[in-house]
C-alpha positions as CSV (number, residue, x, y, z in Angstrom):
1,M,333.2,166.3,75.1
2,S,332.0,163.0,74.2
3,E,330.5,164.0,71.0
4,L,333.7,166.2,70.0
5,L,335.4,162.5,70.8
6,E,333.4,160.7,69.0
7,N,333.6,163.3,65.8
8,A,337.4,163.5,65.8
9,R,340.0,161.7,63.6
10,V,341.5,158.7,66.1
11,G,344.9,159.8,64.3
12,D,343.7,163.9,65.6
13,V,343.3,162.6,69.2
14,V,346.8,160.7,69.0
15,A,348.5,163.9,68.0
16,A,346.7,166.1,70.7
17,D,347.7,163.5,73.4
18,F,349.9,160.0,72.5
19,R,348.8,159.3,75.8
20,S,345.7,158.0,73.8
21,A,347.2,155.9,72.1
22,A,347.4,153.8,75.2
23,V,343.6,153.7,75.6
24,F,343.2,152.9,71.9
25,Q,345.5,150.1,71.6
26,Q,343.7,149.1,74.6
27,F,340.9,148.1,72.8
28,G,342.8,146.7,69.6
29,I,342.0,150.1,67.5
30,D,344.8,151.1,65.3
31,F,346.0,154.4,65.6
32,C,348.4,155.0,63.3
33,C,347.6,153.6,59.6
34,G,343.6,153.6,60.7
35,G,344.2,157.4,62.1
36,R,341.8,159.0,59.1
37,R,339.1,156.8,61.3
38,S,336.3,158.8,63.7
39,V,336.5,157.4,66.8
40,A,333.2,156.6,66.4
41,D,333.8,154.6,63.1
42,A,336.9,153.2,64.3
43,C,334.6,151.8,67.6
44,R,331.9,150.4,65.3
45,A,334.7,148.4,63.3
46,A,336.8,147.5,66.2
47,G,333.6,145.7,67.8
48,V,334.0,147.7,71.5
49,D,331.7,149.7,73.2
50,Q,332.4,153.8,72.2
51,A,331.2,154.2,76.0
52,R,334.4,152.9,77.5
53,I,337.1,154.6,75.2
54,L,335.2,157.7,75.6
55,V,335.4,157.6,79.5
56,A,339.4,156.2,79.3
57,L,340.0,159.5,76.9
58,E,338.2,161.7,79.4
59,A,339.8,160.9,82.5
60,L,343.5,161.6,80.9
61,R,344.7,165.0,82.7
62,P,344.7,168.0,80.6
63,E,347.5,169.8,82.3
64,D,349.9,166.9,81.8
65,A,348.9,166.6,77.6
66,A,351.4,169.5,76.8
67,R,354.4,167.6,77.8
68,D,354.5,165.3,74.9
69,D,352.8,167.8,72.1
70,V,354.2,166.4,68.8
71,A,351.5,168.2,67.0
72,G,352.9,171.4,67.7
73,W,356.3,170.8,66.9
74,P,357.9,172.0,63.9
75,L,358.8,170.1,61.0
76,D,362.8,170.1,61.3
77,R,362.3,168.9,64.8
78,L,360.0,166.5,64.0
79,V,362.2,165.2,61.1
80,A,364.9,165.0,63.5
81,H,363.1,162.9,66.0
82,L,361.9,160.6,63.5
83,L,365.8,160.1,62.0
84,E,367.1,160.1,65.6
85,T,365.0,158.0,67.7
86,H,362.6,155.6,64.9
87,H,364.9,155.4,62.0
88,A,367.9,154.8,64.5
89,Y,365.9,152.3,67.0
90,I,364.9,150.0,63.7
91,R,368.3,149.7,62.3
92,A,369.6,148.9,65.9
93,S,366.9,146.1,66.6
94,T,366.4,144.5,63.8
95,P,369.4,142.3,63.6
96,V,368.4,142.2,67.2
97,V,365.2,140.4,67.1
98,S,366.3,138.3,64.0
99,G,369.2,137.1,66.1
100,Y,366.7,135.9,69.2
101,L,364.2,134.4,65.7
102,E,367.0,132.5,64.6
103,K,368.3,130.9,67.6
104,L,364.6,130.1,68.8
105,V,363.5,128.2,65.6
106,S,366.8,126.5,65.8
107,V,366.3,125.2,68.9
108,H,362.4,125.2,69.9
109,G,361.0,124.9,66.4
110,A,360.1,121.4,66.9
111,R,357.9,122.0,69.4
112,H,356.8,125.5,68.4
113,P,356.4,125.5,64.3
114,E,354.7,129.0,64.8
115,L,358.1,130.5,64.9
116,S,358.8,130.0,61.5
117,R,356.2,132.0,60.2
118,I,357.0,135.0,62.8
119,E,360.5,134.5,61.8
120,N,359.5,134.6,58.2
121,A,356.9,137.6,59.2
122,F,359.6,139.3,60.7
123,R,361.9,139.2,57.7
124,R,359.8,140.6,55.6
125,V,359.0,143.5,58.2
126,S,362.9,144.3,58.0
127,R,363.1,143.5,54.0
128,D,360.4,146.4,53.8
129,L,361.6,148.7,56.1
130,A,365.1,149.1,55.1
131,P,364.4,150.5,51.7
132,H,361.8,152.5,53.3
133,L,363.6,154.5,55.5
134,M,366.3,154.9,52.7
135,K,363.5,156.5,50.3
136,E,362.7,158.7,53.7
137,E,365.9,159.8,54.0
138,H,367.3,160.3,50.7
139,V,364.2,161.7,49.1
140,L,361.3,162.6,51.5
141,F,363.1,164.2,54.1
142,P,365.3,166.5,52.2
143,Y,362.6,168.2,50.1
144,I,360.9,169.0,53.2
145,G,364.0,170.4,53.7
146,E,363.7,172.5,50.4
147,L,360.9,173.8,51.2
148,L,361.4,174.9,54.8
149,E,364.7,177.0,53.2
150,W,362.6,178.4,50.9
151,T,359.4,179.5,53.3
152,G,362.5,181.0,55.5
153,A,363.7,183.2,52.1
154,K,367.4,180.7,52.2
155,V,366.7,180.2,48.9
156,E,365.7,182.1,45.7
157,R,363.4,180.0,44.5
158,P,361.1,177.5,44.9
159,P,362.5,173.7,45.2
160,S,361.7,171.2,42.0
161,S,360.5,168.0,43.0
162,P,361.5,164.4,40.7
163,F,358.0,163.2,41.7
164,G,355.5,165.8,41.0
165,S,353.5,166.8,44.4
166,V,354.9,165.5,47.8
167,G,351.5,164.0,47.7
168,N,353.3,161.2,45.7
169,P,356.0,159.6,47.5
170,I,353.8,160.2,51.0
171,R,350.9,157.6,49.2
172,M,353.6,155.3,48.9
173,M,354.8,156.0,52.3
174,E,351.6,155.1,53.8
175,R,350.9,152.1,51.7
176,E,354.1,150.3,53.0
177,H,353.0,151.5,56.6
178,E,349.7,149.6,55.8
179,E,352.0,146.4,54.6
180,V,354.2,146.5,57.9
181,G,351.5,146.8,59.8
182,T,350.2,143.6,58.3
183,E,353.1,141.9,59.2
184,M,353.0,143.6,62.8
185,R,349.6,142.3,63.2
186,L,349.9,138.9,61.9
187,I,353.1,138.6,64.7
188,R,351.0,139.6,67.4
189,E,348.7,137.1,66.3
190,L,351.0,134.1,66.2
191,T,352.7,135.0,69.1
192,G,349.2,135.5,71.2
193,D,349.8,138.9,71.9
194,F,353.4,138.3,72.7
195,A,353.3,135.8,75.7
196,P,356.3,133.5,75.8
197,P,354.9,129.9,76.2
198,A,354.9,128.2,79.1
199,D,358.0,126.1,78.4
200,G,360.0,129.1,76.9
201,C,363.5,129.9,77.6
202,T,364.8,133.3,78.8
203,T,365.7,134.0,75.3
204,Y,361.8,133.4,74.5
205,R,360.9,136.0,76.6
206,V,363.3,139.0,76.0
207,C,362.3,137.8,71.9
208,F,358.9,138.6,72.4
209,S,359.3,141.6,74.5
210,E,361.5,142.8,72.3
211,L,358.9,142.0,69.5
212,L,356.6,143.9,71.6
213,R,358.9,147.1,72.3
214,F,359.4,146.9,68.2
215,E,355.7,147.3,67.4
216,Q,354.8,149.9,69.8
217,D,358.1,152.1,68.5
218,L,356.6,151.5,64.6
219,H,353.3,152.3,66.2
220,R,354.6,155.7,67.2
221,H,356.5,156.1,64.2
222,V,353.6,155.4,61.4
223,H,351.5,157.7,63.3
224,L,353.9,160.6,63.8
225,E,354.5,160.7,59.9
226,N,351.0,159.8,58.9
227,N,349.0,162.0,61.3
228,V,351.3,164.9,62.0
229,L,354.1,164.9,59.5
230,F,352.7,163.8,56.1
231,P,349.3,166.7,57.0
232,K,352.2,169.1,57.8
233,V,354.0,169.0,54.4
234,L,350.9,168.9,52.4
235,A,349.9,172.0,54.2
236,L,353.4,173.7,53.6
237,E,353.8,172.4,49.9
238,E,350.5,173.8,49.2
239,S,351.4,177.4,50.4
240,V,354.7,177.6,48.8
241,C,353.1,176.6,45.7
242,R,350.3,179.6,46.2
243,N,353.2,182.1,46.4
């Protein structure tokens, strides 16, 4: 089992059992944008003890894994989940976190100058995610729906796209995921792993807790797209083109 896990891609391990995401995150291993690396390569890159990670992964109870088997979800269910859970969460949480950060900068910014950098980084995250969600909702996801209609024999001809292969927008989505991930890593660094300072008020604690929640949701969101949705869509389009 250890050898299989070593050679498995991080994203595939998490797709098979999302509980493993907590293991990778504990050791500072990127399982969303960096999901294409093997477990062994990811451990070397992160400078962590591979044996400890393998032990933690193997300790997960296999009988519980099926409860979150997103890798087995059909595409339409996966898209609906992304829209209803992750896209909706981003739109609801972004103005709330932005409001907290604005208040913290105005009240505590003089004593904690890092707050301005955190606010600016989160502003870039918000700015980048808004058009990203729109492109998925108005370009990529509708095309996936058309592919599903064609494979289900509900339409007479295969869909045509304005972007050529679906691999083109997917590469753009993945690049944008990486850019947002870079900003969130900066926020984690500036907040000291989302730990408020000793003189932090209630708003401070709530804000950092919401930033942590935002990061966790974003990690799962990006993982589901990079490591589950996108490979499925590429395979579906290839099968349509063959037919």
